[in-house]
PQR file of N, CA, C, O and H, with PARSE charges and radii, in Angstrom:
ATOM      1  N   UNK A   1     105.230  17.381 215.336 -0.4000 1.5000
ATOM      2  CA  UNK A   1     106.571  16.791 215.385 -0.0000 2.0000
ATOM      3  C   UNK A   1     107.493  17.323 214.207  0.5500 1.7000
ATOM      4  O   UNK A   1     107.383  16.853 213.075 -0.5500 1.4000
ATOM      5  N   UNK A   2     108.250  18.150 214.462 -0.4000 1.5000
ATOM      6  CA  UNK A   2     109.054  18.605 213.322 -0.0000 2.0000
ATOM      7  C   UNK A   2     110.379  17.959 213.307  0.5500 1.7000
ATOM      8  O   UNK A   2     110.774  17.260 214.239 -0.5500 1.4000
ATOM      9  H   UNK A   2     108.339  18.532 215.382  0.4000 1.0000
ATOM     10  N   UNK A   3     111.041  18.192 212.271 -0.4000 1.5000
ATOM     11  CA  UNK A   3     112.504  17.604 211.969 -0.0000 2.0000
ATOM     12  C   UNK A   3     113.463  18.659 212.105  0.5500 1.7000
ATOM     13  O   UNK A   3     113.288  19.640 211.382 -0.5500 1.4000
ATOM     14  H   UNK A   3     110.719  18.760 211.513  0.4000 1.0000
ATOM     15  N   UNK A   4     114.487  18.654 212.923 -0.4000 1.5000
ATOM     16  CA  UNK A   4     115.379  19.579 213.094 -0.0000 2.0000
ATOM     17  C   UNK A   4     116.350  19.641 211.762  0.5500 1.7000
ATOM     18  O   UNK A   4     116.430  18.682 210.995 -0.5500 1.4000
ATOM     19  H   UNK A   4     114.629  17.857 213.510  0.4000 1.0000
ATOM     20  N   UNK A   5     116.978  20.700 211.593 -0.4000 1.5000
ATOM     21  CA  UNK A   5     117.763  20.916 210.332 -0.0000 2.0000
ATOM     22  C   UNK A   5     118.766  19.769 210.093  0.5500 1.7000
ATOM     23  O   UNK A   5     118.962  19.249 208.995 -0.5500 1.4000
ATOM     24  H   UNK A   5     116.913  21.480 212.216  0.4000 1.0000
ATOM     25  N   UNK A   6     119.443  19.399 211.368 -0.4000 1.5000
ATOM     26  CA  UNK A   6     120.408  18.273 211.033 -0.0000 2.0000
ATOM     27  C   UNK A   6     119.850  17.017 210.707  0.5500 1.7000
ATOM     28  O   UNK A   6     120.440  16.268 209.929 -0.5500 1.4000
ATOM     29  H   UNK A   6     119.284  19.822 212.261  0.4000 1.0000
ATOM     30  N   UNK A   7     118.628  16.671 211.292 -0.4000 1.5000
ATOM     31  CA  UNK A   7     118.053  15.530 210.825 -0.0000 2.0000
ATOM     32  C   UNK A   7     117.582  15.581 209.408  0.5500 1.7000
ATOM     33  O   UNK A   7     117.683  14.571 208.710 -0.5500 1.4000
ATOM     34  H   UNK A   7     118.148  17.279 211.924  0.4000 1.0000
ATOM     35  N   UNK A   8     117.096  16.640 208.955 -0.4000 1.5000
ATOM     36  CA  UNK A   8     116.585  16.886 207.560 -0.0000 2.0000
ATOM     37  C   UNK A   8     117.866  16.618 206.569  0.5500 1.7000
ATOM     38  O   UNK A   8     117.797  15.808 205.644 -0.5500 1.4000
ATOM     39  H   UNK A   8     117.014  17.460 209.521  0.4000 1.0000
ATOM     40  N   UNK A   9     119.014  17.366 206.855 -0.4000 1.5000
ATOM     41  CA  UNK A   9     120.210  17.054 206.147 -0.0000 2.0000
ATOM     42  C   UNK A   9     120.567  15.601 206.059  0.5500 1.7000
ATOM     43  O   UNK A   9     120.820  15.086 204.970 -0.5500 1.4000
ATOM     44  H   UNK A   9     119.070  18.023 207.606  0.4000 1.0000
ATOM     45  N   UNK A  10     120.594  14.912 207.214 -0.4000 1.5000
ATOM     46  CA  UNK A  10     120.941  13.433 207.230 -0.0000 2.0000
ATOM     47  C   UNK A  10     119.889  12.609 206.330  0.5500 1.7000
ATOM     48  O   UNK A  10     120.276  11.700 205.595 -0.5500 1.4000
ATOM     49  H   UNK A  10     120.388  15.330 208.098  0.4000 1.0000
ATOM     50  N   UNK A  11     118.589  12.965 206.426 -0.4000 1.5000
ATOM     51  CA  UNK A  11     117.638  12.215 205.597 -0.0000 2.0000
ATOM     52  C   UNK A  11     117.900  12.577 203.983  0.5500 1.7000
ATOM     53  O   UNK A  11     117.749  11.749 203.085 -0.5500 1.4000
ATOM     54  H   UNK A  11     118.274  13.704 207.023  0.4000 1.0000
ATOM     55  N   UNK A  12     118.276  13.818 203.797 -0.4000 1.5000
ATOM     56  CA  UNK A  12     118.574  14.238 202.312 -0.0000 2.0000
ATOM     57  C   UNK A  12     119.680  13.547 201.835  0.5500 1.7000
ATOM     58  O   UNK A  12     119.681  13.070 200.700 -0.5500 1.4000
ATOM     59  H   UNK A  12     118.399  14.491 204.526  0.4000 1.0000
ATOM     60  N   UNK A  13     120.765  13.432 202.707 -0.4000 1.5000
ATOM     61  CA  UNK A  13     121.881  12.763 202.222 -0.0000 2.0000
ATOM     62  C   UNK A  13     121.808  11.168 202.008  0.5500 1.7000
ATOM     63  O   UNK A  13     122.399  10.537 201.132 -0.5500 1.4000
ATOM     64  H   UNK A  13     120.765  13.819 203.629  0.4000 1.0000
ATOM     65  N   UNK A  14     120.949  10.655 203.006 -0.4000 1.5000
ATOM     66  CA  UNK A  14     120.580   9.140 202.865 -0.0000 2.0000
ATOM     67  C   UNK A  14     119.645   8.884 201.572  0.5500 1.7000
ATOM     68  O   UNK A  14     119.698   7.820 200.956 -0.5500 1.4000
ATOM     69  H   UNK A  14     120.468  11.167 203.717  0.4000 1.0000
ATOM     70  N   UNK A  15     118.860   9.852 201.242 -0.4000 1.5000
ATOM     71  CA  UNK A  15     118.041   9.769 200.175 -0.0000 2.0000
ATOM     72  C   UNK A  15     118.860   9.875 198.609  0.5500 1.7000
ATOM     73  O   UNK A  15     118.468   9.361 197.561 -0.5500 1.4000
ATOM     74  H   UNK A  15     118.817  10.717 201.742  0.4000 1.0000
ATOM     75  N   UNK A  16     119.960  10.604 198.792 -0.4000 1.5000
ATOM     76  CA  UNK A  16     120.751  10.838 197.631 -0.0000 2.0000
ATOM     77  C   UNK A  16     121.592   9.548 197.412  0.5500 1.7000
ATOM     78  O   UNK A  16     121.892   9.149 196.287 -0.5500 1.4000
ATOM     79  H   UNK A  16     120.279  11.020 199.643  0.4000 1.0000
ATOM     80  N   UNK A  17     121.977   8.885 198.642 -0.4000 1.5000
ATOM     81  CA  UNK A  17     122.826   7.610 198.403 -0.0000 2.0000
ATOM     82  C   UNK A  17     121.823   6.624 197.829  0.5500 1.7000
ATOM     83  O   UNK A  17     122.155   5.892 196.897 -0.5500 1.4000
ATOM     84  H   UNK A  17     121.733   9.209 199.556  0.4000 1.0000
ATOM     85  N   UNK A  18     120.651   6.584 198.339 -0.4000 1.5000
ATOM     86  CA  UNK A  18     119.564   5.567 198.077 -0.0000 2.0000
ATOM     87  C   UNK A  18     119.359   5.661 196.697  0.5500 1.7000
ATOM     88  O   UNK A  18     119.305   4.614 196.051 -0.5500 1.4000
ATOM     89  H   UNK A  18     120.382   7.179 199.096  0.4000 1.0000
ATOM     90  N   UNK A  19     119.199   7.054 195.975 -0.4000 1.5000
ATOM     91  CA  UNK A  19     118.830   7.076 194.655 -0.0000 2.0000
ATOM     92  C   UNK A  19     120.009   6.728 193.800  0.5500 1.7000
ATOM     93  O   UNK A  19     119.815   6.137 192.738 -0.5500 1.4000
ATOM     94  H   UNK A  19     119.243   7.904 196.500  0.4000 1.0000
ATOM     95  N   UNK A  20     121.255   7.061 194.200 -0.4000 1.5000
ATOM     96  CA  UNK A  20     122.380   6.526 193.562 -0.0000 2.0000
ATOM     97  C   UNK A  20     122.578   5.186 193.488  0.5500 1.7000
ATOM     98  O   UNK A  20     123.121   4.681 192.506 -0.5500 1.4000
ATOM     99  H   UNK A  20     121.412   7.541 195.063  0.4000 1.0000
ATOM    100  N   UNK A  21     122.153   4.479 194.528 -0.4000 1.5000
ATOM    101  CA  UNK A  21     122.334   3.001 194.599 -0.0000 2.0000
ATOM    102  C   UNK A  21     121.192   2.290 193.848  0.5500 1.7000
ATOM    103  O   UNK A  21     121.430   1.160 193.422 -0.5500 1.4000
ATOM    104  H   UNK A  21     121.712   4.889 195.326  0.4000 1.0000
ATOM    105  N   UNK A  22     119.931   2.854 193.635 -0.4000 1.5000
ATOM    106  CA  UNK A  22     118.736   2.399 192.904 -0.0000 2.0000
ATOM    107  C   UNK A  22     118.137   3.524 192.012  0.5500 1.7000
ATOM    108  O   UNK A  22     117.105   4.143 192.270 -0.5500 1.4000
ATOM    109  H   UNK A  22     119.738   3.772 193.981  0.4000 1.0000
ATOM    110  N   UNK A  23     118.907   3.691 190.960 -0.4000 1.5000
ATOM    111  CA  UNK A  23     118.385   4.835 190.032 -0.0000 2.0000
ATOM    112  C   UNK A  23     116.994   4.649 189.444  0.5500 1.7000
ATOM    113  O   UNK A  23     116.269   5.588 189.115 -0.5500 1.4000
ATOM    114  H   UNK A  23     119.745   3.188 190.750  0.4000 1.0000
ATOM    115  N   UNK A  24     116.660   3.275 189.332 -0.4000 1.5000
ATOM    116  CA  UNK A  24     115.312   3.011 188.617 -0.0000 2.0000
ATOM    117  C   UNK A  24     114.199   3.202 189.527  0.5500 1.7000
ATOM    118  O   UNK A  24     113.085   3.315 189.015 -0.5500 1.4000
ATOM    119  H   UNK A  24     117.249   2.512 189.599  0.4000 1.0000
ATOM    120  N   UNK A  25     114.325   3.265 190.953 -0.4000 1.5000
ATOM    121  CA  UNK A  25     113.267   3.428 191.785 -0.0000 2.0000
ATOM    122  C   UNK A  25     112.642   4.740 191.800  0.5500 1.7000
ATOM    123  O   UNK A  25     111.419   4.874 191.826 -0.5500 1.4000
ATOM    124  H   UNK A  25     115.230   3.173 191.369  0.4000 1.0000
ATOM    125  N   UNK A  26     113.535   5.797 191.783 -0.4000 1.5000
ATOM    126  CA  UNK A  26     112.896   7.233 191.801 -0.0000 2.0000
ATOM    127  C   UNK A  26     112.147   7.472 190.385  0.5500 1.7000
ATOM    128  O   UNK A  26     111.174   8.226 190.344 -0.5500 1.4000
ATOM    129  H   UNK A  26     114.528   5.689 191.762  0.4000 1.0000
ATOM    130  N   UNK A  27     112.570   6.883 189.353 -0.4000 1.5000
ATOM    131  CA  UNK A  27     111.961   6.995 188.071 -0.0000 2.0000
ATOM    132  C   UNK A  27     110.658   6.391 188.093  0.5500 1.7000
ATOM    133  O   UNK A  27     109.661   6.908 187.589 -0.5500 1.4000
ATOM    134  H   UNK A  27     113.360   6.270 189.387  0.4000 1.0000
ATOM    135  N   UNK A  28     110.690   5.099 188.788 -0.4000 1.5000
ATOM    136  CA  UNK A  28     109.497   4.357 188.880 -0.0000 2.0000
ATOM    137  C   UNK A  28     108.415   5.343 189.678  0.5500 1.7000
ATOM    138  O   UNK A  28     107.262   5.533 189.293 -0.5500 1.4000
ATOM    139  H   UNK A  28     111.500   4.679 189.198  0.4000 1.0000
ATOM    140  N   UNK A  29     108.976   5.892 190.783 -0.4000 1.5000
ATOM    141  CA  UNK A  29     107.833   6.647 191.591 -0.0000 2.0000
ATOM    142  C   UNK A  29     107.424   7.923 190.820  0.5500 1.7000
ATOM    143  O   UNK A  29     106.298   8.391 190.986 -0.5500 1.4000
ATOM    144  H   UNK A  29     109.913   5.738 191.096  0.4000 1.0000
ATOM    145  N   UNK A  30     108.367   8.528 189.930 -0.4000 1.5000
ATOM    146  CA  UNK A  30     107.885   9.624 189.286 -0.0000 2.0000
ATOM    147  C   UNK A  30     106.803   9.194 188.160  0.5500 1.7000
ATOM    148  O   UNK A  30     105.806   9.865 187.893 -0.5500 1.4000
ATOM    149  H   UNK A  30     109.282   8.148 189.795  0.4000 1.0000
ATOM    150  N   UNK A  31     107.132   8.059 187.586 -0.4000 1.5000
ATOM    151  CA  UNK A  31     105.975   7.568 186.531 -0.0000 2.0000
ATOM    152  C   UNK A  31     104.688   7.298 187.101  0.5500 1.7000
ATOM    153  O   UNK A  31     103.658   7.632 186.516 -0.5500 1.4000
ATOM    154  H   UNK A  31     107.942   7.515 187.803  0.4000 1.0000
ATOM    155  N   UNK A  32     104.685   6.672 188.286 -0.4000 1.5000
ATOM    156  CA  UNK A  32     103.381   6.438 189.078 -0.0000 2.0000
ATOM    157  C   UNK A  32     102.790   7.594 189.613  0.5500 1.7000
ATOM    158  O   UNK A  32     101.561   7.665 189.628 -0.5500 1.4000
ATOM    159  H   UNK A  32     105.522   6.400 188.762  0.4000 1.0000
ATOM    160  N   UNK A  33     103.605   8.678 190.136 -0.4000 1.5000
ATOM    161  CA  UNK A  33     103.023   9.826 190.514 -0.0000 2.0000
ATOM    162  C   UNK A  33     102.519  10.836 189.486  0.5500 1.7000
ATOM    163  O   UNK A  33     101.752  11.753 189.780 -0.5500 1.4000
ATOM    164  H   UNK A  33     104.603   8.620 190.124  0.4000 1.0000
ATOM    165  N   UNK A  34     103.051  10.585 188.124 -0.4000 1.5000
ATOM    166  CA  UNK A  34     102.655  11.447 187.110 -0.0000 2.0000
ATOM    167  C   UNK A  34     101.229  10.942 186.606  0.5500 1.7000
ATOM    168  O   UNK A  34     100.438  11.691 186.033 -0.5500 1.4000
ATOM    169  H   UNK A  34     103.673   9.840 187.885  0.4000 1.0000
ATOM    170  N   UNK A  35     101.015   9.801 186.834 -0.4000 1.5000
ATOM    171  CA  UNK A  35      99.704   9.065 186.446 -0.0000 2.0000
ATOM    172  C   UNK A  35      98.734   9.450 187.454  0.5500 1.7000
ATOM    173  O   UNK A  35      97.570   9.643 187.101 -0.5500 1.4000
ATOM    174  H   UNK A  35     101.657   9.192 187.300  0.4000 1.0000
ATOM    175  N   UNK A  36      99.098   9.593 188.746 -0.4000 1.5000
ATOM    176  CA  UNK A  36      98.294  10.131 189.681 -0.0000 2.0000
ATOM    177  C   UNK A  36      97.737   8.979 190.572  0.5500 1.7000
ATOM    178  O   UNK A  36      96.883   8.217 190.121 -0.5500 1.4000
ATOM    179  H   UNK A  36     100.043   9.437 189.033  0.4000 1.0000
ATOM    180  N   UNK A  37      98.170   8.868 191.702 -0.4000 1.5000
ATOM    181  CA  UNK A  37      97.670   7.859 192.650 -0.0000 2.0000
ATOM    182  C   UNK A  37      96.274   8.334 193.086  0.5500 1.7000
ATOM    183  O   UNK A  37      96.165   9.444 193.607 -0.5500 1.4000
ATOM    184  H   UNK A  37      98.864   9.487 192.069  0.4000 1.0000
ATOM    185  N   UNK A  38      95.279   7.603 192.912 -0.4000 1.5000
ATOM    186  CA  UNK A  38      93.999   7.981 193.396 -0.0000 2.0000
ATOM    187  C   UNK A  38      93.400   7.103 194.628  0.5500 1.7000
ATOM    188  O   UNK A  38      93.867   6.031 195.011 -0.5500 1.4000
ATOM    189  H   UNK A  38      95.367   6.702 192.489  0.4000 1.0000
ATOM    190  N   UNK A  39      92.425   7.683 195.095 -0.4000 1.5000
ATOM    191  CA  UNK A  39      91.810   6.819 196.224 -0.0000 2.0000
ATOM    192  C   UNK A  39      91.311   5.557 195.586  0.5500 1.7000
ATOM    193  O   UNK A  39      90.764   5.552 194.483 -0.5500 1.4000
ATOM    194  H   UNK A  39      92.045   8.554 194.784  0.4000 1.0000
ATOM    195  N   UNK A  40      91.526   4.445 196.345 -0.4000 1.5000
ATOM    196  CA  UNK A  40      91.210   3.118 195.851 -0.0000 2.0000
ATOM    197  C   UNK A  40      92.180   2.441 194.963  0.5500 1.7000
ATOM    198  O   UNK A  40      91.927   1.311 194.546 -0.5500 1.4000
ATOM    199  H   UNK A  40      91.971   4.450 197.240  0.4000 1.0000
ATOM    200  N   UNK A  41      93.284   3.061 194.641 -0.4000 1.5000
ATOM    201  CA  UNK A  41      94.383   2.451 193.978 -0.0000 2.0000
ATOM    202  C   UNK A  41      94.980   1.419 194.981  0.5500 1.7000
ATOM    203  O   UNK A  41      95.061   1.624 196.192 -0.5500 1.4000
ATOM    204  H   UNK A  41      93.489   3.980 194.979  0.4000 1.0000
ATOM    205  N   UNK A  42      95.386   0.300 194.353 -0.4000 1.5000
ATOM    206  CA  UNK A  42      96.064  -0.799 195.179 -0.0000 2.0000
ATOM    207  C   UNK A  42      97.442  -0.894 194.948  0.5500 1.7000
ATOM    208  O   UNK A  42      97.872  -1.140 193.820 -0.5500 1.4000
ATOM    209  H   UNK A  42      95.321   0.133 193.369  0.4000 1.0000
ATOM    210  N   UNK A  43      98.242  -0.705 196.005 -0.4000 1.5000
ATOM    211  CA  UNK A  43      99.592  -0.785 195.971 -0.0000 2.0000
ATOM    212  C   UNK A  43     100.192  -2.117 196.591  0.5500 1.7000
ATOM    213  O   UNK A  43      99.969  -2.376 197.773 -0.5500 1.4000
ATOM    214  H   UNK A  43      97.893  -0.506 196.920  0.4000 1.0000
ATOM    215  N   UNK A  44     100.918  -2.923 195.832 -0.4000 1.5000
ATOM    216  CA  UNK A  44     101.401  -4.082 196.314 -0.0000 2.0000
ATOM    217  C   UNK A  44     102.856  -4.125 196.462  0.5500 1.7000
ATOM    218  O   UNK A  44     103.511  -3.636 195.542 -0.5500 1.4000
ATOM    219  H   UNK A  44     101.099  -2.713 194.871  0.4000 1.0000
ATOM    220  N   UNK A  45     103.495  -4.646 197.501 -0.4000 1.5000
ATOM    221  CA  UNK A  45     104.879  -4.762 197.744 -0.0000 2.0000
ATOM    222  C   UNK A  45     105.286  -6.196 197.813  0.5500 1.7000
ATOM    223  O   UNK A  45     104.726  -6.931 198.627 -0.5500 1.4000
ATOM    224  H   UNK A  45     102.963  -5.044 198.248  0.4000 1.0000
ATOM    225  N   UNK A  46     106.256  -6.669 196.989 -0.4000 1.5000
ATOM    226  CA  UNK A  46     106.903  -8.050 197.340 -0.0000 2.0000
ATOM    227  C   UNK A  46     108.366  -7.837 197.824  0.5500 1.7000
ATOM    228  O   UNK A  46     109.058  -6.886 197.459 -0.5500 1.4000
ATOM    229  H   UNK A  46     106.711  -6.072 196.328  0.4000 1.0000
ATOM    230  N   UNK A  47     108.730  -8.713 198.595 -0.4000 1.5000
ATOM    231  CA  UNK A  47     110.130  -8.621 199.145 -0.0000 2.0000
ATOM    232  C   UNK A  47     110.521 -10.109 199.144  0.5500 1.7000
ATOM    233  O   UNK A  47     109.829 -10.969 199.689 -0.5500 1.4000
ATOM    234  H   UNK A  47     108.167  -9.485 198.892  0.4000 1.0000
ATOM    235  N   UNK A  48     111.711 -10.369 198.476 -0.4000 1.5000
ATOM    236  CA  UNK A  48     112.312 -11.714 198.527 -0.0000 2.0000
ATOM    237  C   UNK A  48     113.797 -11.574 199.231  0.5500 1.7000
ATOM    238  O   UNK A  48     114.682 -10.803 198.859 -0.5500 1.4000
ATOM    239  H   UNK A  48     112.274  -9.671 198.033  0.4000 1.0000
ATOM    240  N   UNK A  49     113.863 -12.455 200.283 -0.4000 1.5000
ATOM    241  CA  UNK A  49     115.210 -12.437 200.859 -0.0000 2.0000
ATOM    242  C   UNK A  49     116.155 -13.016 200.072  0.5500 1.7000
ATOM    243  O   UNK A  49     115.858 -13.578 199.018 -0.5500 1.4000
ATOM    244  H   UNK A  49     113.144 -13.082 200.585  0.4000 1.0000
ATOM    245  N   UNK A  50     117.377 -12.923 200.527 -0.4000 1.5000
ATOM    246  CA  UNK A  50     118.632 -13.638 199.770 -0.0000 2.0000
ATOM    247  C   UNK A  50     118.397 -15.178 199.842  0.5500 1.7000
ATOM    248  O   UNK A  50     119.000 -15.918 199.065 -0.5500 1.4000
ATOM    249  H   UNK A  50     117.618 -12.467 201.384  0.4000 1.0000
ATOM    250  N   UNK A  51     117.569 -15.640 200.723 -0.4000 1.5000
ATOM    251  CA  UNK A  51     117.439 -17.113 201.018 -0.0000 2.0000
ATOM    252  C   UNK A  51     116.187 -17.522 200.219  0.5500 1.7000
ATOM    253  O   UNK A  51     115.779 -18.682 200.173 -0.5500 1.4000
ATOM    254  H   UNK A  51     117.080 -15.039 201.354  0.4000 1.0000
ATOM    255  N   UNK A  52     115.603 -16.463 199.583 -0.4000 1.5000
ATOM    256  CA  UNK A  52     114.466 -17.171 198.732 -0.0000 2.0000
ATOM    257  C   UNK A  52     113.084 -16.935 199.249  0.5500 1.7000
ATOM    258  O   UNK A  52     112.110 -17.036 198.502 -0.5500 1.4000
ATOM    259  H   UNK A  52     115.935 -15.521 199.621  0.4000 1.0000
ATOM    260  N   UNK A  53     112.974 -16.602 200.588 -0.4000 1.5000
ATOM    261  CA  UNK A  53     111.588 -16.429 201.371 -0.0000 2.0000
ATOM    262  C   UNK A  53     111.006 -15.080 200.727  0.5500 1.7000
ATOM    263  O   UNK A  53     111.635 -14.041 200.524 -0.5500 1.4000
ATOM    264  H   UNK A  53     113.764 -16.520 201.195  0.4000 1.0000
ATOM    265  N   UNK A  54     109.765 -15.319 200.477 -0.4000 1.5000
ATOM    266  CA  UNK A  54     108.927 -14.271 199.840 -0.0000 2.0000
ATOM    267  C   UNK A  54     107.961 -13.593 200.883  0.5500 1.7000
ATOM    268  O   UNK A  54     107.312 -14.294 201.658 -0.5500 1.4000
ATOM    269  H   UNK A  54     109.254 -16.162 200.642  0.4000 1.0000
ATOM    270  N   UNK A  55     107.883 -12.359 200.891 -0.4000 1.5000
ATOM    271  CA  UNK A  55     106.743 -11.731 201.463 -0.0000 2.0000
ATOM    272  C   UNK A  55     106.032 -10.698 200.664  0.5500 1.7000
ATOM    273  O   UNK A  55     106.671  -9.931 199.943 -0.5500 1.4000
ATOM    274  H   UNK A  55     108.411 -11.789 200.261  0.4000 1.0000
ATOM    275  N   UNK A  56     104.708 -10.643 200.764 -0.4000 1.5000
ATOM    276  CA  UNK A  56     103.870  -9.957 199.817 -0.0000 2.0000
ATOM    277  C   UNK A  56     102.739  -9.219 200.527  0.5500 1.7000
ATOM    278  O   UNK A  56     102.022  -9.879 201.278 -0.5500 1.4000
ATOM    279  H   UNK A  56     104.189 -11.265 201.349  0.4000 1.0000
ATOM    280  N   UNK A  57     102.540  -8.091 200.387 -0.4000 1.5000
ATOM    281  CA  UNK A  57     101.431  -7.296 201.062 -0.0000 2.0000
ATOM    282  C   UNK A  57     100.930  -6.207 200.070  0.5500 1.7000
ATOM    283  O   UNK A  57     101.656  -5.811 199.158 -0.5500 1.4000
ATOM    284  H   UNK A  57     103.123  -7.555 199.777  0.4000 1.0000
ATOM    285  N   UNK A  58      99.626  -5.715 200.275 -0.4000 1.5000
ATOM    286  CA  UNK A  58      99.215  -4.680 199.503 -0.0000 2.0000
ATOM    287  C   UNK A  58      98.294  -3.889 200.430  0.5500 1.7000
ATOM    288  O   UNK A  58      97.934  -4.308 201.530 -0.5500 1.4000
ATOM    289  H   UNK A  58      99.036  -6.037 201.016  0.4000 1.0000
ATOM    290  N   UNK A  59      97.942  -2.723 199.908 -0.4000 1.5000
ATOM    291  CA  UNK A  59      96.944  -1.836 200.586 -0.0000 2.0000
ATOM    292  C   UNK A  59      96.270  -1.108 199.526  0.5500 1.7000
ATOM    293  O   UNK A  59      96.754  -0.868 198.420 -0.5500 1.4000
ATOM    294  H   UNK A  59      98.234  -2.383 199.014  0.4000 1.0000
ATOM    295  N   UNK A  60      94.919  -0.717 200.015 -0.4000 1.5000
ATOM    296  CA  UNK A  60      94.077   0.062 199.123 -0.0000 2.0000
ATOM    297  C   UNK A  60      94.301   1.589 199.571  0.5500 1.7000
ATOM    298  O   UNK A  60      94.145   1.835 200.767 -0.5500 1.4000
ATOM    299  H   UNK A  60      94.527  -0.913 200.914  0.4000 1.0000
ATOM    300  N   UNK A  61      94.624   2.541 198.777 -0.4000 1.5000
ATOM    301  CA  UNK A  61      94.903   3.918 199.356 -0.0000 2.0000
ATOM    302  C   UNK A  61      93.576   4.633 199.625  0.5500 1.7000
ATOM    303  O   UNK A  61      92.593   4.657 198.885 -0.5500 1.4000
ATOM    304  H   UNK A  61      94.751   2.341 197.805  0.4000 1.0000
ATOM    305  N   UNK A  62      93.713   5.148 200.693 -0.4000 1.5000
ATOM    306  CA  UNK A  62      92.589   6.026 201.275 -0.0000 2.0000
ATOM    307  C   UNK A  62      92.736   7.470 201.212  0.5500 1.7000
ATOM    308  O   UNK A  62      93.877   7.884 201.004 -0.5500 1.4000
ATOM    309  H   UNK A  62      94.511   5.129 201.295  0.4000 1.0000
ATOM    310  N   UNK A  63      91.855   8.264 201.345 -0.4000 1.5000
ATOM    311  CA  UNK A  63      92.070   9.831 201.336 -0.0000 2.0000
ATOM    312  C   UNK A  63      93.042  10.378 202.252  0.5500 1.7000
ATOM    313  O   UNK A  63      93.717  11.367 201.967 -0.5500 1.4000
ATOM    314  H   UNK A  63      90.929   7.928 201.514  0.4000 1.0000
ATOM    315  N   UNK A  64      93.135   9.701 203.439 -0.4000 1.5000
ATOM    316  CA  UNK A  64      94.214  10.100 204.388 -0.0000 2.0000
ATOM    317  C   UNK A  64      95.607   9.708 203.897  0.5500 1.7000
ATOM    318  O   UNK A  64      96.603  10.355 204.219 -0.5500 1.4000
ATOM    319  H   UNK A  64      92.586   8.897 203.670  0.4000 1.0000
ATOM    320  N   UNK A  65      95.650   8.665 203.132 -0.4000 1.5000
ATOM    321  CA  UNK A  65      96.941   8.230 202.667 -0.0000 2.0000
ATOM    322  C   UNK A  65      97.439   9.311 201.650  0.5500 1.7000
ATOM    323  O   UNK A  65      98.615   9.676 201.623 -0.5500 1.4000
ATOM    324  H   UNK A  65      94.841   8.139 202.870  0.4000 1.0000
ATOM    325  N   UNK A  66      96.429   9.822 200.777 -0.4000 1.5000
ATOM    326  CA  UNK A  66      96.752  10.817 199.800 -0.0000 2.0000
ATOM    327  C   UNK A  66      97.157  12.048 200.356  0.5500 1.7000
ATOM    328  O   UNK A  66      98.009  12.748 199.808 -0.5500 1.4000
ATOM    329  H   UNK A  66      95.474   9.525 200.799  0.4000 1.0000
ATOM    330  N   UNK A  67      96.517  12.400 201.566 -0.4000 1.5000
ATOM    331  CA  UNK A  67      97.066  13.684 202.304 -0.0000 2.0000
ATOM    332  C   UNK A  67      98.396  13.528 202.900  0.5500 1.7000
ATOM    333  O   UNK A  67      99.197  14.461 202.958 -0.5500 1.4000
ATOM    334  H   UNK A  67      95.825  11.831 202.011  0.4000 1.0000
ATOM    335  N   UNK A  68      98.669  12.170 203.410 -0.4000 1.5000
ATOM    336  CA  UNK A  68     100.104  12.040 203.775 -0.0000 2.0000
ATOM    337  C   UNK A  68     101.138  12.143 202.573  0.5500 1.7000
ATOM    338  O   UNK A  68     102.197  12.764 202.662 -0.5500 1.4000
ATOM    339  H   UNK A  68      98.018  11.412 203.363  0.4000 1.0000
ATOM    340  N   UNK A  69     100.702  11.448 201.410 -0.4000 1.5000
ATOM    341  CA  UNK A  69     101.684  11.535 200.401 -0.0000 2.0000
ATOM    342  C   UNK A  69     101.839  13.185 199.875  0.5500 1.7000
ATOM    343  O   UNK A  69     102.915  13.618 199.462 -0.5500 1.4000
ATOM    344  H   UNK A  69      99.842  10.943 201.337  0.4000 1.0000
ATOM    345  N   UNK A  70     100.856  13.845 199.943 -0.4000 1.5000
ATOM    346  CA  UNK A  70     100.980  15.373 199.555 -0.0000 2.0000
ATOM    347  C   UNK A  70     101.907  15.961 200.511  0.5500 1.7000
ATOM    348  O   UNK A  70     102.810  16.666 200.061 -0.5500 1.4000
ATOM    349  H   UNK A  70      99.982  13.493 200.278  0.4000 1.0000
ATOM    350  N   UNK A  71     101.810  15.763 201.831 -0.4000 1.5000
ATOM    351  CA  UNK A  71     102.699  16.255 202.876 -0.0000 2.0000
ATOM    352  C   UNK A  71     104.124  15.906 202.734  0.5500 1.7000
ATOM    353  O   UNK A  71     105.005  16.686 203.095 -0.5500 1.4000
ATOM    354  H   UNK A  71     101.077  15.190 202.196  0.4000 1.0000
ATOM    355  N   UNK A  72     104.391  14.669 202.181 -0.4000 1.5000
ATOM    356  CA  UNK A  72     105.815  14.265 201.940 -0.0000 2.0000
ATOM    357  C   UNK A  72     106.083  14.940 200.802  0.5500 1.7000
ATOM    358  O   UNK A  72     107.099  15.628 200.907 -0.5500 1.4000
ATOM    359  H   UNK A  72     103.675  14.035 201.888  0.4000 1.0000
ATOM    360  N   UNK A  73     105.502  15.002 199.667 -0.4000 1.5000
ATOM    361  CA  UNK A  73     105.900  15.779 198.475 -0.0000 2.0000
ATOM    362  C   UNK A  73     106.190  17.164 198.758  0.5500 1.7000
ATOM    363  O   UNK A  73     107.138  17.697 198.180 -0.5500 1.4000
ATOM    364  H   UNK A  73     104.677  14.443 199.582  0.4000 1.0000
ATOM    365  N   UNK A  74     105.445  17.845 199.627 -0.4000 1.5000
ATOM    366  CA  UNK A  74     105.939  19.274 199.995 -0.0000 2.0000
ATOM    367  C   UNK A  74     107.082  19.527 200.898  0.5500 1.7000
ATOM    368  O   UNK A  74     107.461  20.659 201.198 -0.5500 1.4000
ATOM    369  H   UNK A  74     104.675  17.413 200.097  0.4000 1.0000
ATOM    370  N   UNK A  75     107.617  18.429 201.320 -0.4000 1.5000
ATOM    371  CA  UNK A  75     108.861  18.416 202.204 -0.0000 2.0000
ATOM    372  C   UNK A  75     110.137  18.624 201.297  0.5500 1.7000
ATOM    373  O   UNK A  75     111.167  19.097 201.777 -0.5500 1.4000
ATOM    374  H   UNK A  75     107.310  17.509 201.076  0.4000 1.0000
ATOM    375  N   UNK A  76     110.046  18.287 200.086 -0.4000 1.5000
ATOM    376  CA  UNK A  76     111.195  18.522 199.217 -0.0000 2.0000
ATOM    377  C   UNK A  76     111.608  19.879 198.990  0.5500 1.7000
ATOM    378  O   UNK A  76     112.572  20.118 198.263 -0.5500 1.4000
ATOM    379  H   UNK A  76     109.210  17.903 199.696  0.4000 1.0000
TER
END
């Protein structure tokens, strides 16, 4: 499943806008990745809606997750 050049261009532009809107998030990702996410690391995500409803989930990183992360890093 490859991405055609137009889709890649659109994703890159969307990422630029996202990072412009949320400049702390890429810095957070860089800090976490420099430390090195390892197998069995737990990643937790919290989402709070404007109405105040809270959703929380977490996952324990597996070897296949690490392989996916590496593939995504190589796309840059």
